[in-house]
C-alpha positions in Angstrom: -19.7 0.3 -5.1 -17.4 -1.8 -2.9 -17.8 -4.8 -5.3 -16.9 -2.6 -8.2 -13.7 -1.3 -6.5 -12.7 -4.9 -5.7 -13.2 -5.9 -9.3 -11.1 -2.9 -10.5 -8.4 -3.7 -8.0 -8.0 -7.3 -9.4 -8.3 -6.2 -13.0 -5.4 -3.7 -12.6 -3.3 -6.3 -10.9 -3.2 -9.3 -13.3 -1.6 -12.2 -11.5 -2.7 -11.2 -8.1 -5.2 -14.0 -8.1 -2.3 -16.4 -8.8 -0.5 -14.9 -5.8 -3.4 -15.5 -3.5 -3.7 -19.1 -4.8 0.0 -19.5 -4.2 -0.2 -18.2 -0.7 -3.1 -20.6 0.1 -1.2 -23.5 -1.4 1.9 -22.6 0.7 -0.2 -22.7 3.9 -1.4 -26.1 2.9 2.1 -27.3 2.2 3.3 -26.2 5.6 0.4 -28.1 7.2 1.5 -31.2 5.4 5.2 -30.8 6.2 4.8 -32.3 9.6 3.6 -35.5 7.9 6.6 -35.8 5.6 9.5 -36.0 8.1 10.0 -39.7 7.6 9.9 -39.6 3.8 13.3 -40.4 2.2 14.7 -37.7 -0.1 16.1 -38.1 -3.6 19.8 -38.2 -3.8 21.7 -36.0 -6.2 23.1 -37.5 -9.4 26.8 -37.5 -10.2 26.4 -37.1 -14.0 23.7 -36.4 -16.5 23.3 -38.1 -19.9 19.9 -36.9 -20.9 18.8 -34.4 -23.5 18.3 -31.3 -21.3 21.1 -29.0 -22.4 20.3 -26.6 -19.6 21.4 -29.0 -16.8 25.0 -27.8 -16.7 27.0 -30.0 -14.3 29.7 -27.4 -14.8 31.9 -26.1 -12.1 29.7 -23.0 -12.1 26.1 -22.1 -13.0 25.3 -20.2 -16.2 25.0 -16.4 -15.8 21.7 -15.1 -17.2 21.4 -11.3 -17.6 17.8 -10.5 -16.5 16.3 -8.0 -18.9 19.8 -7.9 -20.4 21.2 -6.6 -17.2 18.7 -4.1 -15.6 21.2 -2.8 -13.1 23.9 -2.2 -15.7 21.9 -0.4 -18.4 18.2 0.5 -19.2 16.4 -2.8 -19.1 15.4 -4.6 -22.4 17.0 -1.9 -24.5 19.8 -2.2 -27.1 22.0 -0.3 -24.6 21.7 -3.2 -22.1 22.6 -5.8 -24.7 25.6 -3.7 -25.8 26.7 -3.6 -22.2 26.4 -7.4 -21.8 28.1 -8.3 -25.0 30.9 -5.8 -25.0 31.8 -5.8 -21.3 35.5 -6.4 -20.5 35.0 -7.4 -16.9 32.3 -10.0 -17.2 30.6 -12.3 -19.7 27.1 -13.7 -19.8 25.9 -17.1 -20.9 22.1 -16.4 -21.2 20.2 -13.3 -22.2 16.8 -12.9 -20.6 14.1 -10.6 -21.9 10.3 -10.1 -22.3 8.1 -9.8 -25.4 4.8 -8.1 -26.3 3.0 -7.9 -29.6 2.3 -4.5 -31.2 -0.9 -3.6 -33.0 0.9 -4.3 -36.3 2.1 -7.7 -35.2 5.7 -7.0 -34.3 7.3 -8.5 -31.3 9.0 -5.9 -29.1 11.0 -6.1 -25.9 9.1 -4.9 -22.9 8.6 -6.4 -19.4 5.3 -4.7 -18.4 1.8 -4.7 -19.7 1.9 -0.9 -20.2 4.6 1.5 -21.3 4.4 3.7 -18.3 7.0 2.4 -15.8 10.1 2.7 -18.0 9.3 5.3 -20.6 7.8 8.8 -21.2 4.6 7.2 -22.5 2.2 9.2 -20.3 3.6 12.5 -21.6 3.9 11.2 -25.2 0.4 9.8 -25.5 -1.3 12.2 -23.1 -2.8 9.2 -21.2 -1.7 6.5 -18.9 -1.7 2.7 -19.2 -1.1 2.6 -22.9 -0.6 -1.0 -24.0 1.8 -2.2 -26.7 -1.0 -4.0 -28.4 -2.8 -0.7 -29.0 0.0 1.0 -30.9 2.1 0.3 -34.0 5.8 -0.3 -33.7 6.5 2.9 -35.6 4.4 4.9 -33.1 6.0 3.6 -29.9 9.5 3.8 -31.4 9.3 7.5 -30.6 9.5 6.8 -26.9 12.5 7.2 -24.6 12.6 3.7 -23.0 15.3 4.8 -20.6 13.4 7.8 -19.1 13.0 6.1 -15.7 16.3 4.3 -15.6 18.4 5.0 -12.4 22.0 4.1 -12.5 24.1 2.7 -9.7 25.0 6.3 -8.5 21.3 7.1 -8.2 21.2 9.4 -11.2 18.8 9.4 -14.2 21.2 9.9 -17.1 18.6 9.6 -19.9 15.7 11.6 -18.4 14.3 14.4 -20.5 15.7 13.2 -23.9 13.0 13.7 -26.6 12.6 13.4 -30.3 15.9 13.3 -32.3 17.9 13.6 -29.1 16.9 10.0 -28.1 19.7 7.6 -29.0 18.6 4.6 -31.0 19.9 2.2 -28.4 17.4 3.4 -25.8 14.3 3.3 -28.1 12.0 0.3 -28.0 13.5 -2.5 -30.1 12.0 -5.4 -32.0 12.9 -9.1 -31.5 14.2 -9.2 -35.1 16.5 -6.2 -34.6 17.9 -7.5 -31.3 18.6 -11.0 -32.7 20.3 -9.5 -35.8 22.5 -7.4 -33.5 23.4 -10.4 -31.3 24.3 -12.5 -34.3 26.6 -9.8 -35.6 28.4 -9.3 -32.3 29.1 -12.7 -30.7 31.3 -15.6 -31.7 30.3 -18.1 -29.0 27.2 -20.1 -28.0 24.7 -18.0 -26.3 21.4 -19.1 -24.8 18.1 -17.2 -24.3 15.3 -17.0 -21.8 12.3 -15.4 -23.5 9.1 -14.6 -21.7 5.8 -14.1 -23.5 3.9 -11.5 -21.5 0.7 -11.4 -23.5 -2.1 -13.8 -22.6 -4.9 -15.6 -24.4 -5.1 -15.4 -28.2 -2.6 -12.5 -28.2 -0.1 -14.7 -26.3 -0.6 -17.5 -28.8 0.0 -15.1 -31.6 3.2 -14.0 -29.9 4.4 -17.6 -29.7 3.6 -18.1 -33.4 5.7 -15.0 -34.3 8.4 -16.0 -31.9 8.8 -19.5 -33.3 9.2 -18.1 -36.9 12.1 -15.9 -35.6 13.7 -18.7 -33.8 13.7 -20.8 -36.9 15.0 -17.9 -39.0 17.9 -17.4 -36.7 18.4 -21.1 -36.1 18.3 -20.9 -32.4 15.3 -23.1 -31.5 17.5 -25.4 -29.4 19.1 -22.5 -27.6 15.9 -20.9 -26.2 13.8 -21.4 -23.1 10.3 -19.9 -23.5 8.4 -18.8 -20.3 5.0 -17.5 -19.6 2.8 -16.9 -16.5 -0.3 -17.8 -18.6 -1.5 -21.4 -18.6 -3.4 -21.1 -21.8 -0.2 -20.0 -23.6 1.8 -22.9 -21.9 -0.9 -25.3 -23.2 -0.6 -23.8 -26.7 3.1 -24.3 -26.7 2.8 -27.9 -25.6 0.3 -28.6 -28.3 1.7 -26.8 -31.3 5.4 -26.5 -30.4 6.5 -29.6 -28.4 10.1 -29.1 -29.7 10.3 -25.8 -27.7 11.9 -26.0 -24.3 9.7 -24.2 -21.8 9.9 -23.3 -18.1 7.3 -24.3 -15.6 4.3 -22.0 -14.9 3.2 -20.9 -11.5 0.9 -23.9 -10.8 3.5 -26.3 -12.1 6.1 -24.8 -9.7 3.8 -25.3 -6.8 3.0 -28.8 -7.8 6.7 -29.5 -8.2 7.4 -28.2 -4.7 4.6 -30.3 -3.2 5.9 -33.4 -5.0 9.5 -32.8 -3.8 8.3 -32.7 -0.2 6.6 -36.1 -0.5 9.2 -37.6 -2.9 6.6 -38.2 -5.6 7.9 -40.2 -8.6 7.7 -37.5 -11.4 8.4 -40.1 -14.1 4.8 -41.2 -13.6 3.6 -37.7 -14.3 3.2 -36.1 -17.7 5.7 -33.3 -17.1 5.9 -30.9 -20.1 8.5 -28.4 -18.8 12.2 -29.0 -18.7 13.3 -25.9 -16.7 12.3 -24.6 -13.3 12.8 -20.8 -12.9 12.2 -20.0 -9.3 13.1 -17.4 -6.6 15.5 -18.1 -3.8 12.9 -17.3 -1.3 9.3 -16.2 -1.8 6.0 -16.5 0.1 8.0 -17.5 3.1 9.4 -20.6 1.3 13.1 -21.2 1.0 13.6 -22.8 -2.5 17.3 -22.3 -2.4 18.0 -25.8 -1.1 20.2 -28.6 -2.5 17.3 -31.0 -2.0 15.3 -29.0 -4.5 18.1 -29.1 -7.1 18.8 -32.8 -6.5 15.1 -33.7 -6.9 14.9 -31.7 -10.1 18.1 -33.1 -11.6 17.0 -36.6 -10.8 14.1 -36.2 -13.2 16.0 -34.2 -15.8 14.8 -30.8 -14.9 17.1 -27.8 -14.9 16.9 -25.3 -12.0 17.5 -21.6 -12.6 17.0 -19.0 -9.8 15.7 -15.4 -10.3 16.3 -12.5 -9.6 19.5 -13.0 -7.6 21.4 -9.9 -7.0 23.0 -10.4 -3.5 26.5 -11.8 -3.4 25.7 -14.2 -0.5 22.7 -15.7 -2.3 24.7 -16.1 -5.5 27.5 -17.9 -3.6 25.0 -20.2 -1.9 23.3 -21.2 -5.1 26.7 -22.0 -6.7 27.3 -24.3 -3.7 24.0 -26.2 -4.0 24.5 -26.8 -7.8 22.0 -24.4 -9.4 22.1 -24.5 -13.2 21.8 -20.8 -13.8 21.7 -17.5 -11.9 19.3 -15.0 -13.4 20.4 -11.6 -12.2 20.0 -7.8 -12.8 23.7 -7.5 -12.1 25.7 -10.0 -14.3 28.9 -8.1 -13.4 28.4 -8.9 -9.7 27.4 -12.5 -10.5 30.5 -13.0 -12.6 32.8 -11.6 -9.9 31.3 -13.9 -7.2 31.3 -17.1 -9.4 34.8 -16.6 -10.8 36.4 -15.2 -7.6 
């Protein structure tokens, strides 16, 4: 009985195993830190002439709207993209969002494995933990994807909307629809961070579908693809080497270990071009200039998530971060351009 409960616990919390591995690795790193005090650190570089367009060397980092600005409007909905692209008091450089594959092979924007956290799916389907892969796009398009959205005043402005009363801009949206909307609205270069949430064969299918859309909209060179699933990362490296991807969990841990000991990364077969890392996590402070300098030395861009506090944004600007991924792009804009 106890063993069954433990298995169920881990099954419901995909990625928890990675967290435990990460924590163990962190402990080992701290043990090694005492041995590395005399190791020289890589110096920052004054300019960059490589092919990684995400290393900015601007006077400011790029502003990436996490889930299209989750604090500004309902995350990963058309309403959020409308807020980002039509705002008068701020402007974003990167749109970040997440993808899942539906039962009828459409890519839709959703950050979670199930539809429960953000929508009225439990009521709609009369059950919990309904997965996108189990339903057609037409079926899930009837959901209110802003049911659980709380605005900055603490209110739930979209709660209770059902049927025809649900505005189209808070229904679930496909990748094709959102890219068509963006193309019709902007007249400047915009970049994308797109995370594939599915794993295994479904994740590989998601990548195949994604690549076709990137080619169709001619934005292959403007996109960073991310995934927490190593098998999907390996698939991208094998089949789509032209795609810029971010480091996975194990790769981030390896990078951090190498930075401590000043390992020559040019001798390693590094496949990623972007680090997307937290400011602080698992007791580690990754918001250091030494991290950014080490990455830049080897042509790797450094983007920090999810940075919502003004003091953290200010600090990351000072150490030369390439991008700030934030739920509050309006706040980031104010801090960066103040």
